[in-house]
C-alpha positions as protocol buffer text, in pm:
chain_id: "A"
residue {
  index: 1
  type: PHE
  ca { x: 1844 y: -915 z: -8111 }
}
residue {
  index: 2
  type: GLY
  ca { x: 2124 y: -851 z: -7819 }
}
residue {
  index: 3
  type: VAL
  ca { x: 2282 y: -1008 z: -7546 }
}
residue {
  index: 4
  type: GLY
  ca { x: 2541 y: -890 z: -7294 }
}
residue {
  index: 5
  type: THR
  ca { x: 2666 y: -512 z: -7138 }
}
residue {
  index: 6
  type: ARG
  ca { x: 2627 y: -349 z: -7508 }
}
residue {
  index: 7
  type: LEU
  ca { x: 2216 y: -397 z: -7504 }
}
residue {
  index: 8
  type: GLY
  ca { x: 2158 y: -176 z: -7216 }
}
residue {
  index: 9
  type: SER
  ca { x: 2445 y: 53 z: -7296 }
}
residue {
  index: 10
  type: SER
  ca { x: 2591 y: 222 z: -7565 }
}
residue {
  index: 11
  type: ALA
  ca { x: 2937 y: 99 z: -7720 }
}
residue {
  index: 12
  type: ASP
  ca { x: 3150 y: 405 z: -7611 }
}
residue {
  index: 13
  type: ALA
  ca { x: 3004 y: 450 z: -7249 }
}
residue {
  index: 14
  type: PRO
  ca { x: 3190 y: 265 z: -6978 }
}
residue {
  index: 15
  type: ASN
  ca { x: 3034 y: -10 z: -6816 }
}
residue {
  index: 16
  type: THR
  ca { x: 3119 y: -293 z: -6577 }
}
residue {
  index: 17
  type: GLU
  ca { x: 3065 y: -626 z: -6630 }
}
residue {
  index: 18
  type: PHE
  ca { x: 2984 y: -898 z: -6353 }
}
residue {
  index: 19
  type: VAL
  ca { x: 2964 y: -1286 z: -6354 }
}
residue {
  index: 20
  type: TYR
  ca { x: 2671 y: -1451 z: -6132 }
}
residue {
  index: 21
  type: LYS
  ca { x: 2799 y: -1760 z: -6015 }
}
residue {
  index: 22
  type: LEU
  ca { x: 2572 y: -2010 z: -5838 }
}
residue {
  index: 23
  type: VAL
  ca { x: 2738 y: -2113 z: -5533 }
}
residue {
  index: 24
  type: ALA
  ca { x: 2433 y: -2279 z: -5371 }
}
residue {
  index: 25
  type: PHE
  ca { x: 2032 y: -2421 z: -5462 }
}
residue {
  index: 26
  type: GLU
  ca { x: 1791 y: -2463 z: -5189 }
}
residue {
  index: 27
  type: GLY
  ca { x: 2080 y: -2444 z: -4971 }
}
residue {
  index: 28
  type: LYS
  ca { x: 2278 y: -2759 z: -5100 }
}
residue {
  index: 29
  type: PRO
  ca { x: 2624 y: -2626 z: -5251 }
}
residue {
  index: 30
  type: VAL
  ca { x: 2679 y: -2649 z: -5572 }
}
residue {
  index: 31
  type: VAL
  ca { x: 2979 y: -2628 z: -5879 }
}
residue {
  index: 32
  type: LYS
  ca { x: 3039 y: -2603 z: -6250 }
}
residue {
  index: 33
  type: LEU
  ca { x: 3278 y: -2879 z: -6350 }
}
residue {
  index: 34
  type: SER
  ca { x: 3376 y: -2671 z: -6662 }
}
residue {
  index: 35
  type: SER
  ca { x: 3766 y: -2595 z: -6607 }
}
residue {
  index: 36
  type: GLN
  ca { x: 3704 y: -2261 z: -6758 }
}
residue {
  index: 37
  type: LYS
  ca { x: 3386 y: -2183 z: -6528 }
}
residue {
  index: 38
  type: ALA
  ca { x: 3510 y: -2319 z: -6216 }
}
residue {
  index: 39
  type: ASN
  ca { x: 3359 y: -2197 z: -5885 }
}
residue {
  index: 40
  type: LEU
  ca { x: 3373 y: -2224 z: -5527 }
}
residue {
  index: 41
  type: PRO
  ca { x: 3081 y: -2394 z: -5276 }
}
residue {
  index: 42
  type: GLY
  ca { x: 2839 y: -2265 z: -5044 }
}
residue {
  index: 43
  type: ALA
  ca { x: 2868 y: -1882 z: -4944 }
}
residue {
  index: 44
  type: LYS
  ca { x: 3220 y: -1724 z: -4828 }
}
residue {
  index: 45
  type: GLN
  ca { x: 3345 y: -1496 z: -4622 }
}
residue {
  index: 46
  type: ALA
  ca { x: 3697 y: -1407 z: -4721 }
}
residue {
  index: 47
  type: TRP
  ca { x: 3940 y: -1290 z: -4436 }
}
residue {
  index: 48
  type: ARG
  ca { x: 4283 y: -1060 z: -4426 }
}
residue {
  index: 49
  type: GLU
  ca { x: 4512 y: -1159 z: -4236 }
}
residue {
  index: 50
  type: ILE
  ca { x: 4778 y: -828 z: -4086 }
}
residue {
  index: 51
  type: ASP
  ca { x: 5121 y: -896 z: -3962 }
}
residue {
  index: 52
  type: ASP
  ca { x: 5290 y: -783 z: -3640 }
}
residue {
  index: 53
  type: ASP
  ca { x: 5341 y: -486 z: -3847 }
}
residue {
  index: 54
  type: GLY
  ca { x: 5011 y: -443 z: -3927 }
}
residue {
  index: 55
  type: LEU
  ca { x: 5054 y: -498 z: -4327 }
}
residue {
  index: 56
  type: PHE
  ca { x: 4883 y: -748 z: -4561 }
}
residue {
  index: 57
  type: ARG
  ca { x: 4993 y: -1099 z: -4489 }
}
residue {
  index: 58
  type: ARG
  ca { x: 4748 y: -1350 z: -4718 }
}
residue {
  index: 59
  type: ASP
  ca { x: 4428 y: -1372 z: -4788 }
}
residue {
  index: 60
  type: ILE
  ca { x: 4211 y: -1668 z: -4674 }
}
residue {
  index: 61
  type: VAL
  ca { x: 3894 y: -1763 z: -4869 }
}
residue {
  index: 62
  type: MET
  ca { x: 3642 y: -1963 z: -4602 }
}
residue {
  index: 63
  type: LEU
  ca { x: 3277 y: -2092 z: -4588 }
}
residue {
  index: 64
  type: GLU
  ca { x: 3052 y: -1810 z: -4442 }
}
residue {
  index: 65
  type: HIS
  ca { x: 3020 y: -2022 z: -4150 }
}
residue {
  index: 66
  type: GLU
  ca { x: 3403 y: -2071 z: -4024 }
}
residue {
  index: 67
  type: PRO
  ca { x: 3515 y: -1912 z: -3730 }
}
residue {
  index: 68
  type: THR
  ca { x: 3764 y: -1606 z: -3790 }
}
residue {
  index: 69
  type: PRO
  ca { x: 4086 y: -1798 z: -3875 }
}
residue {
  index: 70
  type: SER
  ca { x: 4282 y: -1548 z: -3665 }
}
residue {
  index: 71
  type: PRO
  ca { x: 4288 y: -1216 z: -3397 }
}
residue {
  index: 72
  type: ALA
  ca { x: 4474 y: -1039 z: -3671 }
}
residue {
  index: 73
  type: SER
  ca { x: 4223 y: -1099 z: -3978 }
}
residue {
  index: 74
  type: GLU
  ca { x: 4001 y: -858 z: -4159 }
}
residue {
  index: 75
  type: PRO
  ca { x: 3677 y: -925 z: -4313 }
}
residue {
  index: 76
  type: LEU
  ca { x: 3697 y: -843 z: -4720 }
}
residue {
  index: 77
  type: LEU
  ca { x: 3297 y: -910 z: -4762 }
}
residue {
  index: 78
  type: HIS
  ca { x: 3033 y: -637 z: -4634 }
}
residue {
  index: 79
  type: LYS
  ca { x: 2661 y: -732 z: -4701 }
}
residue {
  index: 80
  type: VAL
  ca { x: 2529 y: -401 z: -4944 }
}
residue {
  index: 81
  type: MET
  ca { x: 2185 y: -552 z: -5023 }
}
residue {
  index: 82
  type: GLN
  ca { x: 1954 y: -750 z: -4855 }
}
residue {
  index: 83
  type: ASN
  ca { x: 1606 y: -797 z: -4912 }
}
residue {
  index: 84
  type: GLY
  ca { x: 1664 y: -559 z: -5310 }
}
residue {
  index: 85
  type: LYS
  ca { x: 1781 y: -253 z: -5082 }
}
residue {
  index: 86
  type: ALA
  ca { x: 2121 y: -134 z: -4997 }
}
residue {
  index: 87
  type: SER
  ca { x: 2154 y: -284 z: -4679 }
}
residue {
  index: 88
  type: ALA
  ca { x: 2472 y: 36 z: -4611 }
}
residue {
  index: 89
  type: GLN
  ca { x: 2530 y: 393 z: -4690 }
}
residue {
  index: 90
  type: HIS
  ca { x: 2803 y: 425 z: -4951 }
}
residue {
  index: 91
  type: PRO
  ca { x: 3131 y: 629 z: -4918 }
}
residue {
  index: 92
  type: ASP
  ca { x: 3144 y: 910 z: -5151 }
}
residue {
  index: 93
  type: LEU
  ca { x: 3455 y: 951 z: -5347 }
}
residue {
  index: 94
  type: ASP
  ca { x: 3649 y: 1128 z: -5120 }
}
residue {
  index: 95
  type: GLU
  ca { x: 3602 y: 844 z: -4854 }
}
residue {
  index: 96
  type: MET
  ca { x: 3688 y: 615 z: -5156 }
}
residue {
  index: 97
  type: ARG
  ca { x: 4000 y: 752 z: -5193 }
}
residue {
  index: 98
  type: GLN
  ca { x: 4120 y: 777 z: -4834 }
}
residue {
  index: 99
  type: ARG
  ca { x: 4038 y: 386 z: -4769 }
}
residue {
  index: 100
  type: PHE
  ca { x: 4225 y: 312 z: -5111 }
}
residue {
  index: 101
  type: GLN
  ca { x: 4540 y: 512 z: -4947 }
}
residue {
  index: 102
  type: GLY
  ca { x: 4523 y: 316 z: -4627 }
}
residue {
  index: 103
  type: GLN
  ca { x: 4501 y: 30 z: -4762 }
}
residue {
  index: 104
  type: PHE
  ca { x: 4767 y: 57 z: -5034 }
}
residue {
  index: 105
  type: GLU
  ca { x: 4985 y: 186 z: -4724 }
}
residue {
  index: 106
  type: ARG
  ca { x: 4931 y: -120 z: -4573 }
}
residue {
  index: 107
  type: LEU
  ca { x: 5051 y: -385 z: -4901 }
}
residue {
  index: 108
  type: PRO
  ca { x: 5422 y: -475 z: -4840 }
}
residue {
  index: 109
  type: GLU
  ca { x: 5678 y: -300 z: -5094 }
}
residue {
  index: 110
  type: ARG
  ca { x: 5711 y: -583 z: -5276 }
}
residue {
  index: 111
  type: PHE
  ca { x: 5352 y: -566 z: -5484 }
}
residue {
  index: 112
  type: LYS
  ca { x: 5384 y: -225 z: -5518 }
}
residue {
  index: 113
  type: GLU
  ca { x: 5688 y: -227 z: -5756 }
}
residue {
  index: 114
  type: LEU
  ca { x: 5651 y: -155 z: -6152 }
}
residue {
  index: 115
  type: GLU
  ca { x: 5824 y: -486 z: -6203 }
}
residue {
  index: 116
  type: ALA
  ca { x: 5694 y: -707 z: -5932 }
}
residue {
  index: 117
  type: ASN
  ca { x: 5707 y: -1041 z: -5958 }
}
residue {
  index: 118
  type: HIS
  ca { x: 5558 y: -1152 z: -5623 }
}
residue {
  index: 119
  type: SER
  ca { x: 5224 y: -1334 z: -5602 }
}
residue {
  index: 120
  type: TYR
  ca { x: 5007 y: -1209 z: -5277 }
}
residue {
  index: 121
  type: ASP
  ca { x: 4944 y: -1553 z: -5095 }
}
residue {
  index: 122
  type: VAL
  ca { x: 4580 y: -1637 z: -5107 }
}
residue {
  index: 123
  type: ILE
  ca { x: 4461 y: -1938 z: -4980 }
}
residue {
  index: 124
  type: MET
  ca { x: 4156 y: -2177 z: -4892 }
}
residue {
  index: 125
  type: SER
  ca { x: 3987 y: -2305 z: -4584 }
}
residue {
  index: 126
  type: GLU
  ca { x: 4042 y: -2688 z: -4533 }
}
residue {
  index: 127
  type: ALA
  ca { x: 3696 y: -2672 z: -4500 }
}
residue {
  index: 128
  type: LEU
  ca { x: 3623 y: -2518 z: -4805 }
}
residue {
  index: 129
  type: GLN
  ca { x: 3874 y: -2743 z: -4971 }
}
residue {
  index: 130
  type: GLU
  ca { x: 3670 y: -3073 z: -4853 }
}
residue {
  index: 131
  type: LEU
  ca { x: 3365 y: -2889 z: -4975 }
}
residue {
  index: 132
  type: THR
  ca { x: 3468 y: -2851 z: -5322 }
}
residue {
  index: 133
  type: ASP
  ca { x: 3630 y: -3159 z: -5332 }
}
residue {
  index: 134
  type: SER
  ca { x: 3314 y: -3349 z: -5242 }
}
residue {
  index: 135
  type: THR
  ca { x: 3047 y: -3106 z: -5447 }
}
residue {
  index: 136
  type: GLN
  ca { x: 3240 y: -3211 z: -5766 }
}
residue {
  index: 137
  type: ARG
  ca { x: 3281 y: -3573 z: -5656 }
}
residue {
  index: 138
  type: THR
  ca { x: 2929 y: -3576 z: -5629 }
}
residue {
  index: 139
  type: ALA
  ca { x: 2839 y: -3351 z: -5928 }
}
residue {
  index: 140
  type: ARG
  ca { x: 3080 y: -3581 z: -6142 }
}
residue {
  index: 141
  type: ARG
  ca { x: 2861 y: -3902 z: -6055 }
}
residue {
  index: 142
  type: GLN
  ca { x: 2567 y: -3710 z: -6179 }
}
residue {
  index: 143
  type: GLU
  ca { x: 2616 y: -3659 z: -6452 }
}
residue {
  index: 144
  type: SER
  ca { x: 2816 y: -3979 z: -6550 }
}
residue {
  index: 145
  type: THR
  ca { x: 2418 y: -4149 z: -6489 }
}
């Protein structure tokens, strides 16, 4: 009998742990009410806003169908699987290194300090906040009946 990552690989082998969080069921948004396992309902897209100098300004988590927050923003989530098959070619190690270096250069210097005491701004759209609030209210009502 075994549970989790160690069941499929030896304890000394590198592995990655992932958590799957259900955000919709039969087309309807769902949430978990547990404070340790909270999630945001509905399909989402995250956008990175870019400032006038080309540096990262902040990230915005939005519902998937919402319009692009500004012309100076880039989508962060890209489809990599569809119908059980890879839908995009995966970059090789050199391409990933180049991408990281390019992205790291666009990170403001205050976030690169070893003793950094700054928080990168990540916000939710109003529509996502409203959906989260209403879905939580619905879940609480169902839980109490």
